[in-house]
N, CA, C and O atoms as a GROMACS GRO file, in nm:
protein
  568
    1MET      N    1  -0.941   0.707   0.775
    1MET     CA    2  -0.966   0.694   0.634
    1MET      C    3  -1.110   0.649   0.615
    1MET      O    4  -1.165   0.576   0.698
    2ASN      N    5  -1.169   0.692   0.505
    2ASN     CA    6  -1.308   0.654   0.482
    2ASN      C    7  -1.327   0.614   0.337
    2ASN      O    8  -1.339   0.700   0.249
    3LEU      N    9  -1.330   0.485   0.312
    3LEU     CA   10  -1.357   0.436   0.178
    3LEU      C   11  -1.506   0.411   0.156
    3LEU      O   12  -1.545   0.361   0.051
    4LYS      N   13  -1.587   0.443   0.252
    4LYS     CA   14  -1.729   0.414   0.242
    4LYS      C   15  -1.801   0.506   0.144
    4LYS      O   16  -1.917   0.481   0.110
    5ASN      N   17  -1.735   0.610   0.097
    5ASN     CA   18  -1.799   0.706   0.008
    5ASN      C   19  -1.784   0.675  -0.140
    5ASN      O   20  -1.832   0.751  -0.223
    6PHE      N   21  -1.718   0.567  -0.174
    6PHE     CA   22  -1.714   0.532  -0.314
    6PHE      C   23  -1.765   0.390  -0.332
    6PHE      O   24  -1.758   0.307  -0.241
    7PHE      N   25  -1.817   0.364  -0.451
    7PHE     CA   26  -1.879   0.236  -0.479
    7PHE      C   27  -1.774   0.125  -0.487
    7PHE      O   28  -1.662   0.149  -0.531
    8PRO      N   29  -1.811   0.006  -0.445
    8PRO     CA   30  -1.724  -0.108  -0.475
    8PRO      C   31  -1.712  -0.117  -0.627
    8PRO      O   32  -1.801  -0.074  -0.700
    9ILE      N   33  -1.602  -0.172  -0.675
    9ILE     CA   34  -1.581  -0.172  -0.819
    9ILE      C   35  -1.632  -0.297  -0.889
    9ILE      O   36  -1.614  -0.312  -1.009
   10GLY      N   37  -1.696  -0.385  -0.815
   10GLY     CA   38  -1.765  -0.496  -0.879
   10GLY      C   39  -1.686  -0.624  -0.893
   10GLY      O   40  -1.734  -0.720  -0.953
   11ASP      N   41  -1.567  -0.628  -0.840
   11ASP     CA   42  -1.488  -0.750  -0.839
   11ASP      C   43  -1.475  -0.789  -0.692
   11ASP      O   44  -1.401  -0.724  -0.617
   12PRO      N   45  -1.546  -0.894  -0.650
   12PRO     CA   46  -1.548  -0.927  -0.507
   12PRO      C   47  -1.409  -0.944  -0.446
   12PRO      O   48  -1.386  -0.902  -0.332
   13ARG      N   49  -1.317  -1.004  -0.520
   13ARG     CA   50  -1.182  -1.024  -0.466
   13ARG      C   51  -1.112  -0.890  -0.444
   13ARG      O   52  -1.050  -0.868  -0.340
   14LEU      N   53  -1.121  -0.801  -0.544
   14LEU     CA   54  -1.059  -0.669  -0.529
   14LEU      C   55  -1.127  -0.589  -0.419
   14LEU      O   56  -1.061  -0.523  -0.338
   15ASP      N   57  -1.260  -0.594  -0.416
   15ASP     CA   58  -1.332  -0.519  -0.312
   15ASP      C   59  -1.292  -0.566  -0.173
   15ASP      O   60  -1.273  -0.485  -0.082
   16ASP      N   61  -1.278  -0.698  -0.155
   16ASP     CA   62  -1.233  -0.750  -0.025
   16ASP      C   63  -1.091  -0.707   0.006
   16ASP      O   64  -1.060  -0.669   0.119
   17ASP      N   65  -1.003  -0.713  -0.096
   17ASP     CA   66  -0.865  -0.668  -0.076
   17ASP      C   67  -0.860  -0.521  -0.037
   17ASP      O   68  -0.781  -0.482   0.050
   18HIS      N   69  -0.943  -0.440  -0.101
   18HIS     CA   70  -0.943  -0.296  -0.069
   18HIS      C   71  -0.990  -0.271   0.073
   18HIS      O   72  -0.940  -0.182   0.141
   19ARG      N   73  -1.087  -0.350   0.119
   19ARG     CA   74  -1.130  -0.338   0.259
   19ARG      C   75  -1.017  -0.377   0.354
   19ARG      O   76  -0.998  -0.313   0.457
   20ARG      N   77  -0.943  -0.483   0.319
   20ARG     CA   78  -0.830  -0.524   0.403
   20ARG      C   79  -0.721  -0.416   0.404
   20ARG      O   80  -0.661  -0.388   0.508
   21LEU      N   81  -0.696  -0.356   0.288
   21LEU     CA   82  -0.599  -0.246   0.282
   21LEU      C   83  -0.645  -0.129   0.368
   21LEU      O   84  -0.567  -0.070   0.442
   22GLU      N   85  -0.772  -0.095   0.356
   22GLU     CA   86  -0.827   0.015   0.436
   22GLU      C   87  -0.808  -0.012   0.585
   22GLU      O   88  -0.763   0.075   0.660
   23LEU      N   89  -0.840  -0.133   0.627
   23LEU     CA   90  -0.826  -0.168   0.768
   23LEU      C   91  -0.680  -0.161   0.812
   23LEU      O   92  -0.650  -0.109   0.920
   24ALA      N   93  -0.589  -0.214   0.730
   24ALA     CA   94  -0.447  -0.212   0.765
   24ALA      C   95  -0.393  -0.068   0.772
   24ALA      O   96  -0.309  -0.038   0.857
   25ILE      N   97  -0.441   0.019   0.684
   25ILE     CA   98  -0.400   0.161   0.690
   25ILE      C   99  -0.454   0.225   0.817
   25ILE      O  100  -0.384   0.301   0.882
   26ASP      N  101  -0.579   0.194   0.853
   26ASP     CA  102  -0.637   0.247   0.976
   26ASP      C  103  -0.562   0.201   1.099
   26ASP      O  104  -0.540   0.278   1.192
   27VAL      N  105  -0.522   0.074   1.100
   27VAL     CA  106  -0.446   0.020   1.212
   27VAL      C  107  -0.311   0.093   1.223
   27VAL      O  108  -0.269   0.130   1.332
   28LEU      N  109  -0.247   0.113   1.110
   28LEU     CA  110  -0.120   0.187   1.112
   28LEU      C  111  -0.140   0.329   1.163
   28LEU      O  112  -0.063   0.378   1.245
   29ALA      N  113  -0.244   0.395   1.115
   29ALA     CA  114  -0.270   0.535   1.154
   29ALA      C  115  -0.291   0.549   1.304
   29ALA      O  116  -0.253   0.650   1.363
   30SER      N  117  -0.352   0.450   1.366
   30SER     CA  118  -0.381   0.460   1.509
   30SER      C  119  -0.281   0.385   1.596
   30SER      O  120  -0.300   0.374   1.718
   31SER      N  121  -0.174   0.332   1.535
   31SER     CA  122  -0.078   0.253   1.612
   31SER      C  123   0.002   0.340   1.709
   31SER      O  124   0.031   0.456   1.683
   32GLN      N  125   0.035   0.278   1.818
   32GLN     CA  126   0.120   0.341   1.919
   32GLN      C  127   0.264   0.293   1.897
   32GLN      O  128   0.289   0.204   1.816
   33ALA      N  129   0.356   0.353   1.967
   33ALA     CA  130   0.499   0.325   1.948
   33ALA      C  131   0.529   0.175   1.949
   33ALA      O  132   0.603   0.126   1.864
   34GLN      N  133   0.473   0.104   2.045
   34GLN     CA  134   0.505  -0.038   2.059
   34GLN      C  135   0.444  -0.124   1.948
   34GLN      O  136   0.489  -0.237   1.927
   35ASP      N  137   0.344  -0.073   1.876
   35ASP     CA  138   0.276  -0.151   1.772
   35ASP      C  139   0.308  -0.104   1.631
   35ASP      O  140   0.269  -0.168   1.534
   36ARG      N  141   0.378   0.006   1.619
   36ARG     CA  142   0.399   0.072   1.490
   36ARG      C  143   0.467  -0.018   1.388
   36ARG      O  144   0.422  -0.029   1.274
   37PHE      N  145   0.575  -0.082   1.428
   37PHE     CA  146   0.652  -0.164   1.335
   37PHE      C  147   0.569  -0.283   1.286
   37PHE      O  148   0.571  -0.317   1.168
   38THR      N  149   0.496  -0.346   1.377
   38THR     CA  150   0.411  -0.460   1.341
   38THR      C  151   0.298  -0.416   1.250
   38THR      O  152   0.266  -0.485   1.153
   39ALA      N  153   0.238  -0.302   1.278
   39ALA     CA  154   0.129  -0.252   1.193
   39ALA      C  155   0.180  -0.223   1.052
   39ALA      O  156   0.111  -0.252   0.954
   40LEU      N  157   0.299  -0.167   1.042
   40LEU     CA  158   0.357  -0.141   0.911
   40LEU      C  159   0.388  -0.271   0.838
   40LEU      O  160   0.362  -0.284   0.719
   41HIS      N  161   0.443  -0.366   0.909
   41HIS     CA  162   0.473  -0.498   0.850
   41HIS      C  163   0.344  -0.563   0.798
   41HIS      O  164   0.342  -0.615   0.687
   42ASP      N  165   0.240  -0.560   0.878
   42ASP     CA  166   0.113  -0.622   0.838
   42ASP      C  167   0.055  -0.551   0.716
   42ASP      O  168   0.004  -0.617   0.625
   43LEU      N  169   0.062  -0.419   0.712
   43LEU     CA  170   0.015  -0.343   0.596
   43LEU      C  171   0.093  -0.383   0.472
   43LEU      O  172   0.035  -0.401   0.365
   44ARG      N  173   0.224  -0.395   0.485
   44ARG     CA  174   0.305  -0.432   0.369
   44ARG      C  175   0.267  -0.571   0.318
   44ARG      O  176   0.261  -0.593   0.197
   45GLN      N  177   0.241  -0.664   0.409
   45GLN     CA  178   0.201  -0.799   0.369
   45GLN      C  179   0.070  -0.797   0.291
   45GLN      O  180   0.059  -0.862   0.187
   46VAL      N  181  -0.027  -0.723   0.341
   46VAL     CA  182  -0.157  -0.713   0.274
   46VAL      C  183  -0.140  -0.648   0.137
   46VAL      O  184  -0.194  -0.696   0.038
   47ALA      N  185  -0.065  -0.539   0.132
   47ALA     CA  186  -0.044  -0.467   0.006
   47ALA      C  187   0.031  -0.554  -0.095
   47ALA      O  188  -0.007  -0.559  -0.212
   48ALA      N  189   0.135  -0.621  -0.052
   48ALA     CA  190   0.215  -0.703  -0.144
   48ALA      C  191   0.131  -0.816  -0.202
   48ALA      O  192   0.140  -0.843  -0.322
   49ALA      N  193   0.052  -0.881  -0.121
   49ALA     CA  194  -0.034  -0.990  -0.171
   49ALA      C  195  -0.136  -0.936  -0.271
   49ALA      O  196  -0.159  -0.997  -0.376
   50HIS      N  197  -0.195  -0.823  -0.239
   50HIS     CA  198  -0.294  -0.762  -0.328
   50HIS      C  199  -0.229  -0.720  -0.460
   50HIS      O  200  -0.282  -0.749  -0.567
   51PHE      N  201  -0.116  -0.654  -0.452
   51PHE     CA  202  -0.048  -0.608  -0.573
   51PHE      C  203  -0.002  -0.725  -0.659
   51PHE      O  204  -0.011  -0.719  -0.781
   52GLU      N  205   0.045  -0.830  -0.597
   52GLU     CA  206   0.090  -0.948  -0.672
   52GLU      C  207  -0.027  -1.007  -0.753
   52GLU      O  208  -0.010  -1.044  -0.869
   53SER      N  209  -0.142  -1.014  -0.691
   53SER     CA  210  -0.261  -1.065  -0.760
   53SER      C  211  -0.296  -0.977  -0.880
   53SER      O  212  -0.323  -1.028  -0.989
   54GLU      N  213  -0.297  -0.848  -0.859
   54GLU     CA  214  -0.330  -0.756  -0.968
   54GLU      C  215  -0.222  -0.757  -1.076
   54GLU      O  216  -0.253  -0.758  -1.196
   55ASP      N  217  -0.096  -0.758  -1.035
   55ASP     CA  218   0.014  -0.751  -1.131
   55ASP      C  219   0.013  -0.869  -1.228
   55ASP      O  220   0.054  -0.854  -1.343
   56ALA      N  221  -0.032  -0.984  -1.183
   56ALA     CA  222  -0.040  -1.100  -1.272
   56ALA      C  223  -0.133  -1.071  -1.389
   56ALA      O  224  -0.101  -1.102  -1.504
   57ASP      N  225  -0.249  -1.012  -1.361
   57ASP     CA  226  -0.342  -0.976  -1.469
   57ASP      C  227  -0.290  -0.858  -1.549
   57ASP      O  228  -0.305  -0.855  -1.671
   58LEU      N  229  -0.230  -0.762  -1.482
   58LEU     CA  230  -0.181  -0.644  -1.552
   58LEU      C  231  -0.073  -0.680  -1.654
   58LEU      O  232  -0.060  -0.615  -1.758
   59SER      N  233   0.003  -0.784  -1.625
   59SER     CA  234   0.108  -0.824  -1.719
   59SER      C  235   0.049  -0.877  -1.850
   59SER      O  236   0.118  -0.881  -1.952
   60ARG      N  237  -0.078  -0.917  -1.848
   60ARG     CA  238  -0.144  -0.968  -1.968
   60ARG      C  239  -0.221  -0.862  -2.043
   60ARG      O  240  -0.270  -0.887  -2.153
   61MET      N  241  -0.233  -0.743  -1.986
   61MET     CA  242  -0.308  -0.636  -2.050
   61MET      C  243  -0.223  -0.567  -2.157
   61MET      O  244  -0.104  -0.543  -2.139
   62ALA      N  245  -0.288  -0.536  -2.268
   62ALA     CA  246  -0.219  -0.462  -2.375
   62ALA      C  247  -0.230  -0.311  -2.350
   62ALA      O  248  -0.164  -0.232  -2.418
   63ASP      N  249  -0.310  -0.272  -2.256
   63ASP     CA  250  -0.333  -0.132  -2.224
   63ASP      C  251  -0.204  -0.066  -2.178
   63ASP      O  252  -0.131  -0.122  -2.096
   64GLY      N  253  -0.176   0.051  -2.229
   64GLY     CA  254  -0.055   0.125  -2.192
   64GLY      C  255  -0.052   0.167  -2.046
   64GLY      O  256   0.055   0.192  -1.991
   65ASN      N  257  -0.168   0.174  -1.982
   65ASN     CA  258  -0.173   0.214  -1.841
   65ASN      C  259  -0.133   0.101  -1.747
   65ASN      O  260  -0.109   0.124  -1.629
   66ALA      N  261  -0.127  -0.021  -1.799
   66ALA     CA  262  -0.093  -0.135  -1.713
   66ALA      C  263   0.044  -0.118  -1.651
   66ALA      O  264   0.062  -0.146  -1.533
   67LYS      N  265   0.142  -0.072  -1.729
   67LYS     CA  266   0.277  -0.051  -1.675
   67LYS      C  267   0.277   0.055  -1.565
   67LYS      O  268   0.342   0.039  -1.462
   68CYS      N  269   0.204   0.162  -1.588
   68CYS     CA  270   0.193   0.267  -1.487
   68CYS      C  271   0.132   0.210  -1.359
   68CYS      O  272   0.176   0.244  -1.249
   69HIS      N  273   0.032   0.124  -1.373
   69HIS     CA  274  -0.035   0.063  -1.259
   69HIS      C  275   0.064  -0.024  -1.180
   69HIS      O  276   0.071  -0.014  -1.058
   70VAL      N  277   0.139  -0.107  -1.250
   70VAL     CA  278   0.239  -0.192  -1.185
   70VAL      C  279   0.346  -0.106  -1.118
   70VAL      O  280   0.388  -0.134  -1.006
   71ASP      N  281   0.390  -0.002  -1.188
   71ASP     CA  282   0.491   0.088  -1.131
   71ASP      C  283   0.440   0.155  -1.003
   71ASP      O  284   0.516   0.173  -0.908
   72GLU      N  285   0.314   0.190  -1.002
   72GLU     CA  286   0.257   0.254  -0.883
   72GLU      C  287   0.259   0.157  -0.766
   72GLU      O  288   0.290   0.197  -0.653
   73HIS      N  289   0.225   0.032  -0.790
   73HIS     CA  290   0.233  -0.069  -0.684
   73HIS      C  291   0.375  -0.077  -0.629
   73HIS      O  292   0.395  -0.080  -0.507
   74ALA      N  293   0.473  -0.081  -0.718
   74ALA     CA  294   0.613  -0.090  -0.676
   74ALA      C  295   0.653   0.031  -0.591
   74ALA      O  296   0.726   0.017  -0.493
   75GLU      N  297   0.606   0.147  -0.629
   75GLU     CA  298   0.640   0.269  -0.553
   75GLU      C  299   0.579   0.267  -0.413
   75GLU      O  300   0.641   0.313  -0.317
   76VAL      N  301   0.457   0.215  -0.401
   76VAL     CA  302   0.394   0.206  -0.269
   76VAL      C  303   0.476   0.111  -0.181
   76VAL      O  304   0.505   0.143  -0.066
   77LEU      N  305   0.513  -0.004  -0.234
   77LEU     CA  306   0.593  -0.099  -0.156
   77LEU      C  307   0.728  -0.039  -0.120
   77LEU      O  308   0.778  -0.060  -0.009
   78LYS      N  309   0.788   0.035  -0.211
   78LYS     CA  310   0.916   0.102  -0.183
   78LYS      C  311   0.899   0.201  -0.068
   78LYS      O  312   0.983   0.208   0.021
   79SER      N  313   0.791   0.278  -0.071
   79SER     CA  314   0.766   0.374   0.039
   79SER      C  315   0.749   0.303   0.172
   79SER      O  316   0.802   0.348   0.274
   80LEU      N  317   0.676   0.193   0.172
   80LEU     CA  318   0.659   0.116   0.296
   80LEU      C  319   0.793   0.066   0.348
   80LEU      O  320   0.819   0.069   0.468
   81ASP      N  321   0.879   0.020   0.257
   81ASP     CA  322   1.010  -0.030   0.297
   81ASP      C  323   1.099   0.083   0.351
   81ASP      O  324   1.173   0.064   0.447
   82GLU      N  325   1.090   0.200   0.287
   82GLU     CA  326   1.169   0.313   0.334
   82GLU      C  327   1.125   0.358   0.473
   82GLU      O  328   1.208   0.392   0.557
   83VAL      N  329   0.996   0.359   0.496
   83VAL     CA  330   0.947   0.397   0.629
   83VAL      C  331   0.988   0.292   0.732
   83VAL      O  332   1.023   0.326   0.844
   84ARG      N  333   0.984   0.164   0.694
   84ARG     CA  334   1.027   0.058   0.786
   84ARG      C  335   1.171   0.080   0.830
   84ARG      O  336   1.204   0.064   0.948
   85LEU      N  337   1.257   0.118   0.736
   85LEU     CA  338   1.397   0.145   0.770
   85LEU      C  339   1.409   0.261   0.869
   85LEU      O  340   1.489   0.256   0.962
   86GLU      N  341   1.329   0.363   0.849
   86GLU     CA  342   1.332   0.478   0.941
   86GLU      C  343   1.281   0.438   1.080
   86GLU      O  344   1.336   0.482   1.181
   87LEU      N  345   1.177   0.356   1.084
   87LEU     CA  346   1.124   0.313   1.214
   87LEU      C  347   1.223   0.223   1.288
   87LEU      O  348   1.226   0.222   1.411
   88ALA      N  349   1.303   0.150   1.213
   88ALA     CA  350   1.402   0.062   1.275
   88ALA      C  351   1.528   0.136   1.318
   88ALA      O  352   1.610   0.081   1.392
   89SER      N  353   1.545   0.258   1.272
   89SER     CA  354   1.667   0.333   1.298
   89SER      C  355   1.672   0.383   1.443
   89SER      O  356   1.579   0.450   1.488
   90PRO      N  357   1.779   0.350   1.514
   90PRO     CA  358   1.793   0.402   1.650
   90PRO      C  359   1.825   0.552   1.651
   90PRO      O  360   1.817   0.617   1.755
   91GLU      N  361   1.860   0.605   1.536
   91GLU     CA  362   1.893   0.747   1.526
   91GLU      C  363   1.768   0.835   1.521
   91GLU      O  364   1.777   0.957   1.537
   92ARG      N  365   1.653   0.775   1.498
   92ARG     CA  366   1.528   0.852   1.489
   92ARG      C  367   1.455   0.846   1.622
   92ARG      O  368   1.444   0.740   1.684
   93ASP      N  369   1.406   0.962   1.666
   93ASP     CA  370   1.334   0.966   1.793
   93ASP      C  371   1.186   0.933   1.772
   93ASP      O  372   1.138   0.926   1.658
   94GLU      N  373   1.116   0.914   1.880
   94GLU     CA  374   0.975   0.874   1.875
   94GLU      C  375   0.886   0.980   1.810
   94GLU      O  376   0.789   0.946   1.743
   95VAL      N  377   0.918   1.106   1.831
   95VAL     CA  378   0.837   1.212   1.770
   95VAL      C  379   0.845   1.202   1.618
   95VAL      O  380   0.743   1.212   1.549
   96PHE      N  381   0.965   1.182   1.567
   96PHE     CA  382   0.984   1.166   1.422
   96PHE      C  383   0.911   1.042   1.372
   96PHE      O  384   0.840   1.048   1.271
   97LYS      N  385   0.927   0.930   1.441
   97LYS     CA  386   0.864   0.805   1.398
   97LYS      C  387   0.712   0.814   1.399
   97LYS      O  388   0.646   0.764   1.308
   98ALA      N  389   0.657   0.879   1.500
   98ALA     CA  390   0.511   0.895   1.507
   98ALA      C  391   0.461   0.983   1.393
   98ALA      O  392   0.361   0.951   1.329
   99ALA      N  393   0.531   1.092   1.367
   99ALA     CA  394   0.490   1.183   1.259
   99ALA      C  395   0.504   1.115   1.123
   99ALA      O  396   0.418   1.132   1.036
  100LEU      N  397   0.611   1.040   1.104
  100LEU     CA  398   0.632   0.970   0.977
  100LEU      C  399   0.523   0.866   0.954
  100LEU      O  400   0.471   0.854   0.843
  101THR      N  401   0.489   0.792   1.056
  101THR     CA  402   0.385   0.690   1.045
  101THR      C  403   0.251   0.754   1.014
  101THR      O  404   0.178   0.706   0.928
  102ARG      N  405   0.219   0.861   1.084
  102ARG     CA  406   0.092   0.931   1.061
  102ARG      C  407   0.086   0.985   0.918
  102ARG      O  408  -0.017   0.973   0.851
  103ARG      N  409   0.195   1.043   0.872
  103ARG     CA  410   0.200   1.099   0.736
  103ARG      C  411   0.184   0.990   0.630
  103ARG      O  412   0.112   1.009   0.532
  104LEU      N  413   0.250   0.877   0.650
  104LEU     CA  414   0.236   0.765   0.557
  104LEU      C  415   0.092   0.718   0.550
  104LEU      O  416   0.038   0.698   0.442
  105ALA      N  417   0.030   0.700   0.665
  105ALA     CA  418  -0.110   0.655   0.668
  105ALA      C  419  -0.202   0.756   0.599
  105ALA      O  420  -0.293   0.717   0.526
  106GLU      N  421  -0.178   0.886   0.621
  106GLU     CA  422  -0.258   0.989   0.555
  106GLU      C  423  -0.241   0.984   0.404
  106GLU      O  424  -0.338   0.993   0.328
  107GLN      N  425  -0.117   0.971   0.360
  107GLN     CA  426  -0.089   0.965   0.215
  107GLN      C  427  -0.155   0.843   0.152
  107GLN      O  428  -0.213   0.853   0.044
  108LEU      N  429  -0.146   0.729   0.217
  108LEU     CA  430  -0.208   0.608   0.163
  108LEU      C  431  -0.360   0.619   0.163
  108LEU      O  432  -0.427   0.571   0.071
  109ALA      N  433  -0.415   0.682   0.267
  109ALA     CA  434  -0.561   0.702   0.272
  109ALA      C  435  -0.609   0.792   0.160
  109ALA      O  436  -0.719   0.773   0.107
  110ASP      N  437  -0.528   0.890   0.122
  110ASP     CA  438  -0.562   0.978   0.009
  110ASP      C  439  -0.542   0.906  -0.124
  110ASP      O  440  -0.620   0.925  -0.218
  111TRP      N  441  -0.439   0.823  -0.132
  111TRP     CA  442  -0.404   0.755  -0.256
  111TRP      C  443  -0.500   0.643  -0.292
  111TRP      O  444  -0.540   0.631  -0.408
  112LEU      N  445  -0.539   0.561  -0.196
  112LEU     CA  446  -0.613   0.439  -0.225
  112LEU      C  447  -0.745   0.462  -0.300
  112LEU      O  448  -0.768   0.396  -0.401
  113PRO      N  449  -0.833   0.553  -0.257
  113PRO     CA  450  -0.958   0.570  -0.331
  113PRO      C  451  -0.936   0.613  -0.477
  113PRO      O  452  -1.005   0.565  -0.566
  114MET      N  453  -0.841   0.701  -0.500
  114MET     CA  454  -0.812   0.743  -0.636
  114MET      C  455  -0.756   0.627  -0.717
  114MET      O  456  -0.794   0.608  -0.833
  115HIS      N  457  -0.669   0.550  -0.659
  115HIS     CA  458  -0.610   0.435  -0.727
  115HIS      C  459  -0.719   0.335  -0.766
  115HIS      O  460  -0.719   0.282  -0.877
  116VAL      N  461  -0.810   0.310  -0.675
  116VAL     CA  462  -0.920   0.217  -0.702
  116VAL      C  463  -1.006   0.269  -0.817
  116VAL      O  464  -1.036   0.196  -0.912
  117ARG      N  465  -1.045   0.396  -0.808
  117ARG     CA  466  -1.133   0.456  -0.910
  117ARG      C  467  -1.067   0.463  -1.047
  117ARG      O  468  -1.129   0.431  -1.148
  118GLU      N  469  -0.942   0.504  -1.049
  118GLU     CA  470  -0.875   0.531  -1.176
  118GLU      C  471  -0.804   0.410  -1.235
  118GLU      O  472  -0.804   0.392  -1.357
  119MET      N  473  -0.743   0.329  -1.153
  119MET     CA  474  -0.660   0.221  -1.206
  119MET      C  475  -0.724   0.084  -1.190
  119MET      O  476  -0.726   0.005  -1.286
  120ASP      N  477  -0.775   0.054  -1.072
  120ASP     CA  478  -0.831  -0.079  -1.052
  120ASP      C  479  -0.960  -0.099  -1.132
  120ASP      O  480  -0.992  -0.211  -1.171
  121ALA      N  481  -1.034   0.008  -1.156
  121ALA     CA  482  -1.156  -0.004  -1.236
  121ALA      C  483  -1.123  -0.054  -1.377
  121ALA      O  484  -1.198  -0.132  -1.435
  122ALA      N  485  -1.011  -0.009  -1.433
  122ALA     CA  486  -0.969  -0.056  -1.565
  122ALA      C  487  -0.933  -0.205  -1.560
  122ALA      O  488  -0.958  -0.279  -1.655
  123LEU      N  489  -0.874  -0.247  -1.451
  123LEU     CA  490  -0.841  -0.388  -1.435
  123LEU      C  491  -0.968  -0.473  -1.430
  123LEU      O  492  -0.972  -0.582  -1.486
  124VAL      N  493  -1.070  -0.424  -1.362
  124VAL     CA  494  -1.196  -0.497  -1.354
  124VAL      C  495  -1.256  -0.512  -1.494
  124VAL      O  496  -1.305  -0.619  -1.529
  125LYS      N  497  -1.251  -0.406  -1.572
  125LYS     CA  498  -1.302  -0.416  -1.710
  125LYS      C  499  -1.227  -0.522  -1.788
  125LYS      O  500  -1.287  -0.600  -1.863
  126PHE      N  501  -1.096  -0.526  -1.772
  126PHE     CA  502  -1.015  -0.627  -1.839
  126PHE      C  503  -1.056  -0.767  -1.793
  126PHE      O  504  -1.074  -0.856  -1.876
  127ARG      N  505  -1.069  -0.786  -1.663
  127ARG     CA  506  -1.106  -0.918  -1.611
  127ARG      C  507  -1.243  -0.962  -1.663
  127ARG      O  508  -1.261  -1.078  -1.699
  128VAL      N  509  -1.338  -0.870  -1.666
  128VAL     CA  510  -1.472  -0.903  -1.716
  128VAL      C  511  -1.465  -0.938  -1.865
  128VAL      O  512  -1.528  -1.034  -1.910
  129ALA      N  513  -1.389  -0.860  -1.940
  129ALA     CA  514  -1.375  -0.888  -2.084
  129ALA      C  515  -1.313  -1.024  -2.106
  129ALA      O  516  -1.354  -1.097  -2.197
  130GLN      N  517  -1.214  -1.060  -2.026
  130GLN     CA  518  -1.151  -1.191  -2.038
  130GLN      C  519  -1.248  -1.304  -2.005
  130GLN      O  520  -1.246  -1.410  -2.068
  131ARG      N  521  -1.332  -1.280  -1.906
  131ARG     CA  522  -1.423  -1.384  -1.860
  131ARG      C  523  -1.547  -1.397  -1.947
  131ARG      O  524  -1.591  -1.508  -1.978
  132PHE      N  525  -1.605  -1.282  -1.987
  132PHE     CA  526  -1.733  -1.285  -2.056
  132PHE      C  527  -1.728  -1.235  -2.200
  132PHE      O  528  -1.827  -1.246  -2.273
  133GLY      N  529  -1.616  -1.180  -2.242
  133GLY     CA  530  -1.605  -1.130  -2.376
  133GLY      C  531  -1.663  -0.990  -2.396
  133GLY      O  532  -1.683  -0.947  -2.509
  134GLY      N  533  -1.688  -0.919  -2.289
  134GLY     CA  534  -1.742  -0.782  -2.296
  134GLY      C  535  -1.693  -0.704  -2.176
  134GLY      O  536  -1.611  -0.752  -2.098
  135VAL      N  537  -1.743  -0.582  -2.162
  135VAL     CA  538  -1.705  -0.500  -2.048
  135VAL      C  539  -1.828  -0.475  -1.961
  135VAL      O  540  -1.941  -0.480  -2.011
  136PRO      N  541  -1.809  -0.449  -1.834
  136PRO     CA  542  -1.924  -0.425  -1.746
  136PRO      C  543  -1.992  -0.294  -1.779
  136PRO      O  544  -1.930  -0.201  -1.828
  137VAL      N  545  -2.121  -0.289  -1.750
  137VAL     CA  546  -2.198  -0.167  -1.764
  137VAL      C  547  -2.181  -0.087  -1.636
  137VAL      O  548  -2.191  -0.142  -1.526
  138THR      N  549  -2.155   0.041  -1.650
  138THR     CA  550  -2.139   0.129  -1.535
  138THR      C  551  -2.262   0.216  -1.521
  138THR      O  552  -2.302   0.284  -1.615
  139LEU      N  553  -2.322   0.215  -1.403
  139LEU     CA  554  -2.439   0.296  -1.374
  139LEU      C  555  -2.397   0.408  -1.280
  139LEU      O  556  -2.319   0.387  -1.187
  140ALA      N  557  -2.447   0.527  -1.306
  140ALA     CA  558  -2.412   0.642  -1.223
  140ALA      C  559  -2.535   0.729  -1.201
  140ALA      O  560  -2.624   0.736  -1.285
  141LYS      N  561  -2.538   0.795  -1.086
  141LYS     CA  562  -2.645   0.890  -1.058
  141LYS      C  563  -2.625   1.014  -1.143
  141LYS      O  564  -2.512   1.052  -1.172
  142ARG      N  565  -2.734   1.075  -1.184
  142ARG     CA  566  -2.725   1.200  -1.257
  142ARG      C  567  -2.727   1.314  -1.162
  142ARG      O  568  -2.721   1.430  -1.204
   0.00000   0.00000   0.00000
């Protein structure tokens, strides 16, 4: 996964959380059979802590997209839990577990940059407005 191609969104806490999520997704993507379950557990811990922090602010937003944002967090955690159940299943062979883990990591790697750009950026604007009474200025290359 490569999050280096998009700008940090200007909230140091969120930017650090996103780097931790990126690292945890990378660890999961490269995990071997003996490390897979632990890597997934660690990713879920990082994601849950990050989502909990965001969800607290989202609950105070009047924006209609806040509910969608919270729902998306819940769906990601649900997917992680569903994959955990599959990895724990003795009925699933290693080929299936490896493919499932790789697919989950790929999906999360595709999802995270879009989520940051589209949803977390709105949260940053809300946080700035709450703190300073305005919204941040966005600069872009032409």
